[in-house]
C-alpha positions, 0 to 999 in steps of 0.5 A, spaced: 466 894 825 471 888 825 470 883 830 476 882 835 479 875 836 479 872 843 482 877 848 487 874 853 490 879 859 497 876 860 499 879 867 506 878 870 505 879 877 512 878 881 513 876 888 518 881 889 520 888 886 527 891 885 525 898 888 519 896 892 520 890 896 513 886 896 510 891 892 504 886 889 502 885 897 502 892 899 495 894 901 491 899 896 485 903 899 479 905 895 472 907 897 470 900 895 475 897 900 477 902 906 481 897 909 485 896 902 486 890 898 493 887 895 495 890 889 495 884 885 488 883 887 486 890 885 489 888 878 486 882 877 479 885 880 479 890 875 481 886 869 475 881 871 471 887 870 473 888 863 468 885 858 472 885 852 477 880 856 476 873 855 481 869 859 486 872 864 493 868 864 497 870 870 505 869 870 507 869 877 513 866 881 509 867 887 506 860 890 502 865 895 499 869 889 498 862 885 495 859 891 490 865 893 488 865 886 486 858 885 482 859 891 478 865 888 473 861 884 468 867 885 472 871 880 472 867 874 477 863 871 484 865 871 490 860 868 497 860 870 503 860 865 506 853 866 
């Protein structure tokens, strides 16, 4: 079996959507999160659970998302596109 190189998940998370205003801040309910979690939080949580992903890079224009992610030390490292 061929070994894969380093796997980087590139996540473009915009503050605004052209069709659904503030889409990434909408709450998504699930059995694990009955009160809901923001769509961008759900995406990052799911990617963090993927064992094959070595690094997550978030490309965002939202200072709010960036600030919240910088405070999430328990979920593992997240890099930002500079």
